mmCIF file as Biopython writes it, N, C-alpha, C and O atoms, coordinates in Angstrom:
data_model
#
loop_
_atom_site.group_PDB
_atom_site.id
_atom_site.type_symbol
_atom_site.label_atom_id
_atom_site.label_alt_id
_atom_site.label_comp_id
_atom_site.label_asym_id
_atom_site.label_entity_id
_atom_site.label_seq_id
_atom_site.pdbx_PDB_ins_code
_atom_site.Cartn_x
_atom_site.Cartn_y
_atom_site.Cartn_z
_atom_site.occupancy
_atom_site.B_iso_or_equiv
_atom_site.auth_seq_id
_atom_site.auth_asym_id
_atom_site.pdbx_PDB_model_num
ATOM 1   N N  . UNK A ? 1  ? 21.026 -54.399 56.587 1.0 0.0 1  A 1 
ATOM 2   C CA . UNK A ? 1  ? 20.653 -53.439 57.602 1.0 0.0 1  A 1 
ATOM 3   C C  . UNK A ? 1  ? 19.170 -53.640 57.918 1.0 0.0 1  A 1 
ATOM 4   O O  . UNK A ? 1  ? 18.348 -53.811 57.018 1.0 0.0 1  A 1 
ATOM 5   N N  . UNK A ? 2  ? 18.852 -53.618 59.190 1.0 0.0 2  A 1 
ATOM 6   C CA . UNK A ? 2  ? 17.463 -53.820 59.581 1.0 0.0 2  A 1 
ATOM 7   C C  . UNK A ? 2  ? 16.715 -52.488 59.676 1.0 0.0 2  A 1 
ATOM 8   O O  . UNK A ? 2  ? 17.302 -51.416 59.534 1.0 0.0 2  A 1 
ATOM 9   N N  . UNK A ? 3  ? 15.421 -52.582 59.917 1.0 0.0 3  A 1 
ATOM 10  C CA . UNK A ? 3  ? 14.556 -51.403 59.955 1.0 0.0 3  A 1 
ATOM 11  C C  . UNK A ? 3  ? 14.971 -50.433 61.059 1.0 0.0 3  A 1 
ATOM 12  O O  . UNK A ? 3  ? 14.966 -49.220 60.849 1.0 0.0 3  A 1 
ATOM 13  N N  . UNK A ? 4  ? 15.326 -50.949 62.218 1.0 0.0 4  A 1 
ATOM 14  C CA . UNK A ? 4  ? 15.720 -50.073 63.328 1.0 0.0 4  A 1 
ATOM 15  C C  . UNK A ? 4  ? 16.966 -49.267 62.968 1.0 0.0 4  A 1 
ATOM 16  O O  . UNK A ? 4  ? 17.033 -48.067 63.235 1.0 0.0 4  A 1 
ATOM 17  N N  . UNK A ? 5  ? 17.943 -49.923 62.367 1.0 0.0 5  A 1 
ATOM 18  C CA . UNK A ? 5  ? 19.167 -49.213 61.982 1.0 0.0 5  A 1 
ATOM 19  C C  . UNK A ? 5  ? 18.870 -48.163 60.912 1.0 0.0 5  A 1 
ATOM 20  O O  . UNK A ? 5  ? 19.372 -47.041 60.977 1.0 0.0 5  A 1 
ATOM 21  N N  . UNK A ? 6  ? 18.060 -48.532 59.942 1.0 0.0 6  A 1 
ATOM 22  C CA . UNK A ? 6  ? 17.705 -47.603 58.877 1.0 0.0 6  A 1 
ATOM 23  C C  . UNK A ? 6  ? 16.981 -46.380 59.427 1.0 0.0 6  A 1 
ATOM 24  O O  . UNK A ? 6  ? 17.255 -45.252 59.018 1.0 0.0 6  A 1 
ATOM 25  N N  . UNK A ? 7  ? 16.069 -46.605 60.343 1.0 0.0 7  A 1 
ATOM 26  C CA . UNK A ? 7  ? 15.332 -45.507 60.955 1.0 0.0 7  A 1 
ATOM 27  C C  . UNK A ? 7  ? 16.265 -44.601 61.766 1.0 0.0 7  A 1 
ATOM 28  O O  . UNK A ? 7  ? 16.172 -43.376 61.689 1.0 0.0 7  A 1 
ATOM 29  N N  . UNK A ? 8  ? 17.152 -45.205 62.532 1.0 0.0 8  A 1 
ATOM 30  C CA . UNK A ? 8  ? 18.094 -44.424 63.338 1.0 0.0 8  A 1 
ATOM 31  C C  . UNK A ? 8  ? 19.019 -43.594 62.451 1.0 0.0 8  A 1 
ATOM 32  O O  . UNK A ? 8  ? 19.299 -42.436 62.761 1.0 0.0 8  A 1 
ATOM 33  N N  . UNK A ? 9  ? 19.489 -44.170 61.365 1.0 0.0 9  A 1 
ATOM 34  C CA . UNK A ? 9  ? 20.364 -43.424 60.450 1.0 0.0 9  A 1 
ATOM 35  C C  . UNK A ? 9  ? 19.617 -42.272 59.790 1.0 0.0 9  A 1 
ATOM 36  O O  . UNK A ? 9  ? 20.186 -41.201 59.578 1.0 0.0 9  A 1 
ATOM 37  N N  . UNK A ? 10 ? 18.356 -42.487 59.466 1.0 0.0 10 A 1 
ATOM 38  C CA . UNK A ? 10 ? 17.547 -41.399 58.913 1.0 0.0 10 A 1 
ATOM 39  C C  . UNK A ? 10 ? 17.406 -40.273 59.929 1.0 0.0 10 A 1 
ATOM 40  O O  . UNK A ? 10 ? 17.478 -39.096 59.576 1.0 0.0 10 A 1 
ATOM 41  N N  . UNK A ? 11 ? 17.206 -40.638 61.187 1.0 0.0 11 A 1 
ATOM 42  C CA . UNK A ? 11 ? 17.114 -39.639 62.240 1.0 0.0 11 A 1 
ATOM 43  C C  . UNK A ? 11 ? 18.399 -38.861 62.407 1.0 0.0 11 A 1 
ATOM 44  O O  . UNK A ? 11 ? 18.376 -37.649 62.621 1.0 0.0 11 A 1 
ATOM 45  N N  . UNK A ? 12 ? 19.514 -39.550 62.311 1.0 0.0 12 A 1 
ATOM 46  C CA . UNK A ? 12 ? 20.819 -38.881 62.427 1.0 0.0 12 A 1 
ATOM 47  C C  . UNK A ? 12 ? 21.016 -37.903 61.273 1.0 0.0 12 A 1 
ATOM 48  O O  . UNK A ? 12 ? 21.486 -36.783 61.472 1.0 0.0 12 A 1 
ATOM 49  N N  . UNK A ? 13 ? 20.652 -38.337 60.059 1.0 0.0 13 A 1 
ATOM 50  C CA . UNK A ? 13 ? 20.770 -37.432 58.906 1.0 0.0 13 A 1 
ATOM 51  C C  . UNK A ? 13 ? 19.894 -36.188 59.093 1.0 0.0 13 A 1 
ATOM 52  O O  . UNK A ? 13 ? 20.315 -35.073 58.784 1.0 0.0 13 A 1 
ATOM 53  N N  . UNK A ? 14 ? 18.688 -36.388 59.595 1.0 0.0 14 A 1 
ATOM 54  C CA . UNK A ? 14 ? 17.790 -35.257 59.842 1.0 0.0 14 A 1 
ATOM 55  C C  . UNK A ? 14 ? 18.381 -34.324 60.894 1.0 0.0 14 A 1 
ATOM 56  O O  . UNK A ? 14 ? 18.278 -33.103 60.770 1.0 0.0 14 A 1 
ATOM 57  N N  . UNK A ? 15 ? 18.999 -34.892 61.927 1.0 0.0 15 A 1 
ATOM 58  C CA . UNK A ? 15 ? 19.634 -34.067 62.959 1.0 0.0 15 A 1 
ATOM 59  C C  . UNK A ? 15 ? 20.795 -33.260 62.399 1.0 0.0 15 A 1 
ATOM 60  O O  . UNK A ? 15 ? 20.999 -32.110 62.789 1.0 0.0 15 A 1 
ATOM 61  N N  . UNK A ? 16 ? 21.556 -33.854 61.487 1.0 0.0 16 A 1 
ATOM 62  C CA . UNK A ? 16 ? 22.657 -33.110 60.867 1.0 0.0 16 A 1 
ATOM 63  C C  . UNK A ? 16 ? 22.130 -31.915 60.090 1.0 0.0 16 A 1 
ATOM 64  O O  . UNK A ? 16 ? 22.718 -30.834 60.131 1.0 0.0 16 A 1 
ATOM 65  N N  . UNK A ? 17 ? 21.025 -32.106 59.384 1.0 0.0 17 A 1 
ATOM 66  C CA . UNK A ? 17 ? 20.421 -30.996 58.644 1.0 0.0 17 A 1 
ATOM 67  C C  . UNK A ? 17 ? 19.932 -29.919 59.614 1.0 0.0 17 A 1 
ATOM 68  O O  . UNK A ? 17 ? 20.125 -28.728 59.373 1.0 0.0 17 A 1 
ATOM 69  N N  . UNK A ? 18 ? 19.297 -30.344 60.713 1.0 0.0 18 A 1 
ATOM 70  C CA . UNK A ? 18 ? 18.781 -29.391 61.703 1.0 0.0 18 A 1 
ATOM 71  C C  . UNK A ? 18 ? 19.908 -28.595 62.361 1.0 0.0 18 A 1 
ATOM 72  O O  . UNK A ? 18 ? 19.767 -27.391 62.573 1.0 0.0 18 A 1 
ATOM 73  N N  . UNK A ? 19 ? 21.023 -29.253 62.687 1.0 0.0 19 A 1 
ATOM 74  C CA . UNK A ? 19 ? 22.118 -28.538 63.354 1.0 0.0 19 A 1 
ATOM 75  C C  . UNK A ? 19 ? 22.789 -27.575 62.381 1.0 0.0 19 A 1 
ATOM 76  O O  . UNK A ? 19 ? 23.221 -26.492 62.777 1.0 0.0 19 A 1 
ATOM 77  N N  . UNK A ? 20 ? 22.880 -27.964 61.108 1.0 0.0 20 A 1 
ATOM 78  C CA . UNK A ? 20 ? 23.446 -27.056 60.111 1.0 0.0 20 A 1 
ATOM 79  C C  . UNK A ? 20 ? 22.564 -25.822 59.927 1.0 0.0 20 A 1 
ATOM 80  O O  . UNK A ? 20 ? 23.072 -24.710 59.787 1.0 0.0 20 A 1 
ATOM 81  N N  . UNK A ? 21 ? 21.243 -26.018 59.929 1.0 0.0 21 A 1 
ATOM 82  C CA . UNK A ? 21 ? 20.323 -24.887 59.817 1.0 0.0 21 A 1 
ATOM 83  C C  . UNK A ? 21 ? 20.457 -23.962 61.021 1.0 0.0 21 A 1 
ATOM 84  O O  . UNK A ? 21 ? 20.483 -22.741 60.868 1.0 0.0 21 A 1 
ATOM 85  N N  . UNK A ? 22 ? 20.543 -24.533 62.206 1.0 0.0 22 A 1 
ATOM 86  C CA . UNK A ? 22 ? 20.703 -23.736 63.414 1.0 0.0 22 A 1 
ATOM 87  C C  . UNK A ? 22 ? 22.021 -22.964 63.381 1.0 0.0 22 A 1 
ATOM 88  O O  . UNK A ? 22 ? 22.065 -21.785 63.735 1.0 0.0 22 A 1 
ATOM 89  N N  . UNK A ? 23 ? 23.079 -23.624 62.961 1.0 0.0 23 A 1 
ATOM 90  C CA . UNK A ? 23 ? 24.388 -22.963 62.885 1.0 0.0 23 A 1 
ATOM 91  C C  . UNK A ? 23 ? 24.354 -21.808 61.887 1.0 0.0 23 A 1 
ATOM 92  O O  . UNK A ? 23 ? 24.952 -20.759 62.124 1.0 0.0 23 A 1 
ATOM 93  N N  . UNK A ? 24 ? 23.660 -22.005 60.782 1.0 0.0 24 A 1 
ATOM 94  C CA . UNK A ? 24 ? 23.544 -20.930 59.788 1.0 0.0 24 A 1 
ATOM 95  C C  . UNK A ? 24 ? 22.787 -19.738 60.358 1.0 0.0 24 A 1 
ATOM 96  O O  . UNK A ? 24 ? 23.158 -18.589 60.121 1.0 0.0 24 A 1 
ATOM 97  N N  . UNK A ? 25 ? 21.729 -20.016 61.108 1.0 0.0 25 A 1 
ATOM 98  C CA . UNK A ? 25 ? 20.977 -18.918 61.712 1.0 0.0 25 A 1 
ATOM 99  C C  . UNK A ? 25 ? 21.847 -18.151 62.712 1.0 0.0 25 A 1 
ATOM 100 O O  . UNK A ? 25 ? 21.809 -16.921 62.757 1.0 0.0 25 A 1 
ATOM 101 N N  . UNK A ? 26 ? 22.625 -18.877 63.506 1.0 0.0 26 A 1 
ATOM 102 C CA . UNK A ? 26 ? 23.494 -18.229 64.488 1.0 0.0 26 A 1 
ATOM 103 C C  . UNK A ? 26 ? 24.573 -17.405 63.778 1.0 0.0 26 A 1 
ATOM 104 O O  . UNK A ? 26 ? 24.860 -16.277 64.180 1.0 0.0 26 A 1 
ATOM 105 N N  . UNK A ? 27 ? 25.165 -17.968 62.726 1.0 0.0 27 A 1 
ATOM 106 C CA . UNK A ? 27 ? 26.216 -17.263 61.986 1.0 0.0 27 A 1 
ATOM 107 C C  . UNK A ? 27 ? 25.668 -16.017 61.300 1.0 0.0 27 A 1 
ATOM 108 O O  . UNK A ? 27 ? 26.369 -15.014 61.165 1.0 0.0 27 A 1 
ATOM 109 N N  . UNK A ? 28 ? 24.416 -16.086 60.872 1.0 0.0 28 A 1 
ATOM 110 C CA . UNK A ? 28 ? 23.809 -14.938 60.214 1.0 0.0 28 A 1 
ATOM 111 C C  . UNK A ? 28 ? 23.338 -13.873 61.179 1.0 0.0 28 A 1 
ATOM 112 O O  . UNK A ? 28 ? 22.919 -12.795 60.758 1.0 0.0 28 A 1 
ATOM 113 N N  . UNK A ? 29 ? 23.398 -14.153 62.438 1.0 0.0 29 A 1 
ATOM 114 C CA . UNK A ? 29 ? 23.030 -13.223 63.505 1.0 0.0 29 A 1 
ATOM 115 C C  . UNK A ? 29 ? 21.580 -12.753 63.410 1.0 0.0 29 A 1 
ATOM 116 O O  . UNK A ? 29 ? 21.241 -11.678 63.905 1.0 0.0 29 A 1 
ATOM 117 N N  . UNK A ? 30 ? 20.727 -13.554 62.775 1.0 0.0 30 A 1 
ATOM 118 C CA . UNK A ? 30 ? 19.308 -13.214 62.678 1.0 0.0 30 A 1 
ATOM 119 C C  . UNK A ? 30 ? 18.482 -14.151 63.538 1.0 0.0 30 A 1 
ATOM 120 O O  . UNK A ? 30 ? 17.404 -14.590 63.136 1.0 0.0 30 A 1 
ATOM 121 N N  . UNK A ? 31 ? 18.988 -14.453 64.711 1.0 0.0 31 A 1 
ATOM 122 C CA . UNK A ? 31 ? 18.281 -15.423 65.534 1.0 0.0 31 A 1 
ATOM 123 C C  . UNK A ? 31 ? 18.350 -15.031 67.002 1.0 0.0 31 A 1 
ATOM 124 O O  . UNK A ? 31 ? 19.155 -14.196 67.413 1.0 0.0 31 A 1 
ATOM 125 N N  . UNK A ? 32 ? 17.491 -15.654 67.762 1.0 0.0 32 A 1 
ATOM 126 C CA . UNK A ? 32 ? 17.493 -15.496 69.213 1.0 0.0 32 A 1 
ATOM 127 C C  . UNK A ? 32 ? 18.407 -16.584 69.778 1.0 0.0 32 A 1 
ATOM 128 O O  . UNK A ? 32 ? 18.121 -17.768 69.602 1.0 0.0 32 A 1 
ATOM 129 N N  . UNK A ? 33 ? 19.485 -16.217 70.444 1.0 0.0 33 A 1 
ATOM 130 C CA . UNK A ? 33 ? 20.430 -17.226 70.939 1.0 0.0 33 A 1 
ATOM 131 C C  . UNK A ? 33 ? 19.790 -18.257 71.868 1.0 0.0 33 A 1 
ATOM 132 O O  . UNK A ? 33 ? 20.170 -19.427 71.853 1.0 0.0 33 A 1 
ATOM 133 N N  . UNK A ? 34 ? 18.828 -17.830 72.670 1.0 0.0 34 A 1 
ATOM 134 C CA . UNK A ? 34 ? 18.180 -18.760 73.598 1.0 0.0 34 A 1 
ATOM 135 C C  . UNK A ? 34 ? 17.395 -19.809 72.819 1.0 0.0 34 A 1 
ATOM 136 O O  . UNK A ? 34 ? 17.435 -20.994 73.149 1.0 0.0 34 A 1 
ATOM 137 N N  . UNK A ? 35 ? 16.685 -19.371 71.789 1.0 0.0 35 A 1 
ATOM 138 C CA . UNK A ? 35 ? 15.925 -20.303 70.950 1.0 0.0 35 A 1 
ATOM 139 C C  . UNK A ? 35 ? 16.873 -21.303 70.298 1.0 0.0 35 A 1 
ATOM 140 O O  . UNK A ? 35 ? 16.573 -22.496 70.238 1.0 0.0 35 A 1 
ATOM 141 N N  . UNK A ? 36 ? 17.996 -20.832 69.816 1.0 0.0 36 A 1 
ATOM 142 C CA . UNK A ? 36 ? 18.950 -21.725 69.147 1.0 0.0 36 A 1 
ATOM 143 C C  . UNK A ? 36 ? 19.576 -22.716 70.125 1.0 0.0 36 A 1 
ATOM 144 O O  . UNK A ? 36 ? 19.784 -23.878 69.774 1.0 0.0 36 A 1 
ATOM 145 N N  . UNK A ? 37 ? 19.878 -22.275 71.343 1.0 0.0 37 A 1 
ATOM 146 C CA . UNK A ? 37 ? 20.432 -23.200 72.338 1.0 0.0 37 A 1 
ATOM 147 C C  . UNK A ? 37 ? 19.420 -24.290 72.664 1.0 0.0 37 A 1 
ATOM 148 O O  . UNK A ? 37 ? 19.775 -25.466 72.752 1.0 0.0 37 A 1 
ATOM 149 N N  . UNK A ? 38 ? 18.168 -23.906 72.843 1.0 0.0 38 A 1 
ATOM 150 C CA . UNK A ? 38 ? 17.126 -24.894 73.119 1.0 0.0 38 A 1 
ATOM 151 C C  . UNK A ? 38 ? 17.011 -25.872 71.952 1.0 0.0 38 A 1 
ATOM 152 O O  . UNK A ? 38 ? 16.902 -27.081 72.158 1.0 0.0 38 A 1 
ATOM 153 N N  . UNK A ? 39 ? 17.036 -25.350 70.737 1.0 0.0 39 A 1 
ATOM 154 C CA . UNK A ? 39 ? 16.972 -26.201 69.538 1.0 0.0 39 A 1 
ATOM 155 C C  . UNK A ? 39 ? 18.149 -27.180 69.516 1.0 0.0 39 A 1 
ATOM 156 O O  . UNK A ? 39 ? 17.965 -28.368 69.254 1.0 0.0 39 A 1 
ATOM 157 N N  . UNK A ? 40 ? 19.335 -26.689 69.785 1.0 0.0 40 A 1 
ATOM 158 C CA . UNK A ? 40 ? 20.524 -27.533 69.732 1.0 0.0 40 A 1 
ATOM 159 C C  . UNK A ? 40 ? 20.534 -28.580 70.843 1.0 0.0 40 A 1 
ATOM 160 O O  . UNK A ? 40 ? 21.025 -29.689 70.632 1.0 0.0 40 A 1 
ATOM 161 N N  . UNK A ? 41 ? 20.010 -28.256 72.005 1.0 0.0 41 A 1 
ATOM 162 C CA . UNK A ? 41 ? 19.907 -29.239 73.085 1.0 0.0 41 A 1 
ATOM 163 C C  . UNK A ? 41 ? 18.950 -30.357 72.666 1.0 0.0 41 A 1 
ATOM 164 O O  . UNK A ? 41 ? 19.218 -31.533 72.911 1.0 0.0 41 A 1 
ATOM 165 N N  . UNK A ? 42 ? 17.842 -29.988 72.038 1.0 0.0 42 A 1 
ATOM 166 C CA . UNK A ? 42 ? 16.899 -30.990 71.538 1.0 0.0 42 A 1 
ATOM 167 C C  . UNK A ? 42 ? 17.516 -31.867 70.462 1.0 0.0 42 A 1 
ATOM 168 O O  . UNK A ? 42 ? 17.296 -33.078 70.442 1.0 0.0 42 A 1 
ATOM 169 N N  . UNK A ? 43 ? 18.281 -31.266 69.575 1.0 0.0 43 A 1 
ATOM 170 C CA . UNK A ? 43 ? 18.967 -32.030 68.528 1.0 0.0 43 A 1 
ATOM 171 C C  . UNK A ? 43 ? 19.938 -33.020 69.153 1.0 0.0 43 A 1 
ATOM 172 O O  . UNK A ? 43 ? 20.013 -34.173 68.728 1.0 0.0 43 A 1 
ATOM 173 N N  . UNK A ? 44 ? 20.676 -32.576 70.153 1.0 0.0 44 A 1 
ATOM 174 C CA . UNK A ? 44 ? 21.643 -33.453 70.832 1.0 0.0 44 A 1 
ATOM 175 C C  . UNK A ? 44 ? 20.935 -34.651 71.460 1.0 0.0 44 A 1 
ATOM 176 O O  . UNK A ? 44 ? 21.394 -35.786 71.327 1.0 0.0 44 A 1 
ATOM 177 N N  . UNK A ? 45 ? 19.818 -34.401 72.143 1.0 0.0 45 A 1 
ATOM 178 C CA . UNK A ? 45 ? 19.070 -35.492 72.779 1.0 0.0 45 A 1 
ATOM 179 C C  . UNK A ? 45 ? 18.548 -36.472 71.735 1.0 0.0 45 A 1 
ATOM 180 O O  . UNK A ? 45 ? 18.595 -37.686 71.934 1.0 0.0 45 A 1 
ATOM 181 N N  . UNK A ? 46 ? 18.055 -35.943 70.630 1.0 0.0 46 A 1 
ATOM 182 C CA . UNK A ? 46 ? 17.549 -36.801 69.564 1.0 0.0 46 A 1 
ATOM 183 C C  . UNK A ? 46 ? 18.669 -37.619 68.943 1.0 0.0 46 A 1 
ATOM 184 O O  . UNK A ? 46 ? 18.488 -38.800 68.649 1.0 0.0 46 A 1 
ATOM 185 N N  . UNK A ? 47 ? 19.829 -36.995 68.742 1.0 0.0 47 A 1 
ATOM 186 C CA . UNK A ? 47 ? 20.989 -37.699 68.199 1.0 0.0 47 A 1 
ATOM 187 C C  . UNK A ? 47 ? 21.406 -38.847 69.121 1.0 0.0 47 A 1 
ATOM 188 O O  . UNK A ? 47 ? 21.661 -39.960 68.660 1.0 0.0 47 A 1 
ATOM 189 N N  . UNK A ? 48 ? 21.471 -38.571 70.416 1.0 0.0 48 A 1 
ATOM 190 C CA . UNK A ? 48 ? 21.857 -39.602 71.383 1.0 0.0 48 A 1 
ATOM 191 C C  . UNK A ? 48 ? 20.853 -40.754 71.394 1.0 0.0 48 A 1 
ATOM 192 O O  . UNK A ? 48 ? 21.243 -41.913 71.533 1.0 0.0 48 A 1 
ATOM 193 N N  . UNK A ? 49 ? 19.572 -40.446 71.249 1.0 0.0 49 A 1 
ATOM 194 C CA . UNK A ? 49 ? 18.551 -41.491 71.194 1.0 0.0 49 A 1 
ATOM 195 C C  . UNK A ? 49 ? 18.740 -42.368 69.958 1.0 0.0 49 A 1 
ATOM 196 O O  . UNK A ? 49 ? 18.606 -43.590 70.029 1.0 0.0 49 A 1 
ATOM 197 N N  . UNK A ? 50 ? 19.051 -41.743 68.835 1.0 0.0 50 A 1 
ATOM 198 C CA . UNK A ? 50 ? 19.274 -42.522 67.610 1.0 0.0 50 A 1 
ATOM 199 C C  . UNK A ? 50 ? 20.517 -43.396 67.712 1.0 0.0 50 A 1 
ATOM 200 O O  . UNK A ? 50 ? 20.531 -44.517 67.203 1.0 0.0 50 A 1 
ATOM 201 N N  . UNK A ? 51 ? 21.542 -42.900 68.355 1.0 0.0 51 A 1 
ATOM 202 C CA . UNK A ? 51 ? 22.751 -43.711 68.560 1.0 0.0 51 A 1 
ATOM 203 C C  . UNK A ? 51 ? 22.429 -44.902 69.469 1.0 0.0 51 A 1 
ATOM 204 O O  . UNK A ? 51 ? 22.933 -46.003 69.246 1.0 0.0 51 A 1 
ATOM 205 N N  . UNK A ? 52 ? 21.603 -44.692 70.477 1.0 0.0 52 A 1 
ATOM 206 C CA . UNK A ? 52 ? 21.190 -45.794 71.357 1.0 0.0 52 A 1 
ATOM 207 C C  . UNK A ? 52 ? 20.427 -46.860 70.577 1.0 0.0 52 A 1 
ATOM 208 O O  . UNK A ? 52 ? 20.609 -48.055 70.809 1.0 0.0 52 A 1 
ATOM 209 N N  . UNK A ? 53 ? 19.582 -46.430 69.662 1.0 0.0 53 A 1 
ATOM 210 C CA . UNK A ? 53 ? 18.850 -47.388 68.816 1.0 0.0 53 A 1 
ATOM 211 C C  . UNK A ? 53 ? 19.833 -48.183 67.960 1.0 0.0 53 A 1 
ATOM 212 O O  . UNK A ? 53 ? 19.693 -49.398 67.822 1.0 0.0 53 A 1 
ATOM 213 N N  . UNK A ? 54 ? 20.822 -47.506 67.389 1.0 0.0 54 A 1 
ATOM 214 C CA . UNK A ? 54 ? 21.836 -48.216 66.592 1.0 0.0 54 A 1 
ATOM 215 C C  . UNK A ? 54 ? 22.578 -49.245 67.443 1.0 0.0 54 A 1 
ATOM 216 O O  . UNK A ? 54 ? 22.796 -50.375 67.007 1.0 0.0 54 A 1 
ATOM 217 N N  . UNK A ? 55 ? 22.962 -48.855 68.649 1.0 0.0 55 A 1 
ATOM 218 C CA . UNK A ? 55 ? 23.665 -49.774 69.543 1.0 0.0 55 A 1 
ATOM 219 C C  . UNK A ? 55 ? 22.806 -50.992 69.878 1.0 0.0 55 A 1 
ATOM 220 O O  . UNK A ? 55 ? 23.288 -52.124 69.855 1.0 0.0 55 A 1 
ATOM 221 N N  . UNK A ? 56 ? 21.535 -50.753 70.189 1.0 0.0 56 A 1 
ATOM 222 C CA . UNK A ? 56 ? 20.632 -51.857 70.536 1.0 0.0 56 A 1 
ATOM 223 C C  . UNK A ? 56 ? 20.419 -52.784 69.337 1.0 0.0 56 A 1 
ATOM 224 O O  . UNK A ? 56 ? 20.410 -54.006 69.486 1.0 0.0 56 A 1 
ATOM 225 N N  . UNK A ? 57 ? 20.249 -52.205 68.166 1.0 0.0 57 A 1 
ATOM 226 C CA . UNK A ? 57 ? 20.049 -53.024 66.958 1.0 0.0 57 A 1 
ATOM 227 C C  . UNK A ? 57 ? 21.298 -53.859 66.664 1.0 0.0 57 A 1 
ATOM 228 O O  . UNK A ? 57 ? 21.196 -55.023 66.278 1.0 0.0 57 A 1 
ATOM 229 N N  . UNK A ? 58 ? 22.461 -53.262 66.845 1.0 0.0 58 A 1 
ATOM 230 C CA . UNK A ? 58 ? 23.707 -54.003 66.634 1.0 0.0 58 A 1 
ATOM 231 C C  . UNK A ? 58 ? 23.818 -55.160 67.624 1.0 0.0 58 A 1 
ATOM 232 O O  . UNK A ? 58 ? 24.191 -56.272 67.250 1.0 0.0 58 A 1 
ATOM 233 N N  . UNK A ? 59 ? 23.496 -54.893 68.879 1.0 0.0 59 A 1 
ATOM 234 C CA . UNK A ? 59 ? 23.558 -55.945 69.895 1.0 0.0 59 A 1 
ATOM 235 C C  . UNK A ? 59 ? 22.579 -57.077 69.596 1.0 0.0 59 A 1 
ATOM 236 O O  . UNK A ? 59 ? 22.901 -58.248 69.792 1.0 0.0 59 A 1 
ATOM 237 N N  . UNK A ? 60 ? 21.380 -56.725 69.121 1.0 0.0 60 A 1 
ATOM 238 C CA . UNK A ? 60 ? 20.398 -57.754 68.774 1.0 0.0 60 A 1 
ATOM 239 C C  . UNK A ? 60 ? 20.874 -58.600 67.599 1.0 0.0 60 A 1 
ATOM 240 O O  . UNK A ? 60 ? 20.695 -59.818 67.594 1.0 0.0 60 A 1 
ATOM 241 N N  . UNK A ? 61 ? 21.477 -57.957 66.606 1.0 0.0 61 A 1 
ATOM 242 C CA . UNK A ? 61 ? 22.000 -58.715 65.462 1.0 0.0 61 A 1 
ATOM 243 C C  . UNK A ? 61 ? 23.120 -59.658 65.902 1.0 0.0 61 A 1 
ATOM 244 O O  . UNK A ? 61 ? 23.177 -60.808 65.467 1.0 0.0 61 A 1 
ATOM 245 N N  . UNK A ? 62 ? 23.998 -59.172 66.755 1.0 0.0 62 A 1 
ATOM 246 C CA . UNK A ? 62 ? 25.088 -60.020 67.249 1.0 0.0 62 A 1 
ATOM 247 C C  . UNK A ? 62 ? 24.545 -61.203 68.031 1.0 0.0 62 A 1 
ATOM 248 O O  . UNK A ? 62 ? 25.043 -62.319 67.880 1.0 0.0 62 A 1 
ATOM 249 N N  . UNK A ? 63 ? 23.532 -60.983 68.864 1.0 0.0 63 A 1 
ATOM 250 C CA . UNK A ? 63 ? 22.932 -62.068 69.627 1.0 0.0 63 A 1 
ATOM 251 C C  . UNK A ? 63 ? 22.283 -63.098 68.713 1.0 0.0 63 A 1 
ATOM 252 O O  . UNK A ? 63 ? 22.390 -64.303 68.944 1.0 0.0 63 A 1 
ATOM 253 N N  . UNK A ? 64 ? 21.618 -62.620 67.687 1.0 0.0 64 A 1 
ATOM 254 C CA . UNK A ? 64 ? 20.985 -63.537 66.725 1.0 0.0 64 A 1 
ATOM 255 C C  . UNK A ? 64 ? 22.034 -64.366 66.000 1.0 0.0 64 A 1 
ATOM 256 O O  . UNK A ? 64 ? 21.854 -65.568 65.804 1.0 0.0 64 A 1 
ATOM 257 N N  . UNK A ? 65 ? 23.110 -63.736 65.608 1.0 0.0 65 A 1 
ATOM 258 C CA . UNK A ? 65 ? 24.180 -64.462 64.907 1.0 0.0 65 A 1 
ATOM 259 C C  . UNK A ? 65 ? 24.777 -65.525 65.829 1.0 0.0 65 A 1 
ATOM 260 O O  . UNK A ? 65 ? 25.041 -66.645 65.393 1.0 0.0 65 A 1 
ATOM 261 N N  . UNK A ? 66 ? 24.992 -65.180 67.101 1.0 0.0 66 A 1 
ATOM 262 C CA . UNK A ? 66 ? 25.538 -66.165 68.053 1.0 0.0 66 A 1 
ATOM 263 C C  . UNK A ? 66 ? 24.585 -67.348 68.236 1.0 0.0 66 A 1 
ATOM 264 O O  . UNK A ? 66 ? 25.026 -68.489 68.373 1.0 0.0 66 A 1 
ATOM 265 N N  . UNK A ? 67 ? 23.287 -67.074 68.239 1.0 0.0 67 A 1 
ATOM 266 C CA . UNK A ? 67 ? 22.313 -68.151 68.397 1.0 0.0 67 A 1 
ATOM 267 C C  . UNK A ? 67 ? 22.334 -69.133 67.230 1.0 0.0 67 A 1 
ATOM 268 O O  . UNK A ? 67 ? 22.165 -70.338 67.411 1.0 0.0 67 A 1 
ATOM 269 N N  . UNK A ? 68 ? 22.543 -68.596 66.036 1.0 0.0 68 A 1 
ATOM 270 C CA . UNK A ? 68 ? 22.498 -69.427 64.840 1.0 0.0 68 A 1 
ATOM 271 C C  . UNK A ? 68 ? 23.882 -69.958 64.438 1.0 0.0 68 A 1 
ATOM 272 O O  . UNK A ? 68 ? 23.972 -70.833 63.576 1.0 0.0 68 A 1 
ATOM 273 N N  . UNK A ? 69 ? 24.932 -69.459 65.030 1.0 0.0 69 A 1 
ATOM 274 C CA . UNK A ? 69 ? 26.281 -69.903 64.624 1.0 0.0 69 A 1 
ATOM 275 C C  . UNK A ? 69 ? 26.681 -71.183 65.332 1.0 0.0 69 A 1 
ATOM 276 O O  . UNK A ? 69 ? 27.778 -71.694 65.110 1.0 0.0 69 A 1 
#
């Protein structure tokens, strides 16, 4: 696994922790729903960015393998 993939996976793990924390706050009813929606939208955008990094890293690895094969 390369550095880009490792970084993206770390970001995804962090996003999972953030979404679980947000869900707990919503379930506990001790939160502002608007704040939580904004938080969750940000988490979604960050998750999508990390998935894009994984896709790009995978494509680069495949291209490198084709060059050397």
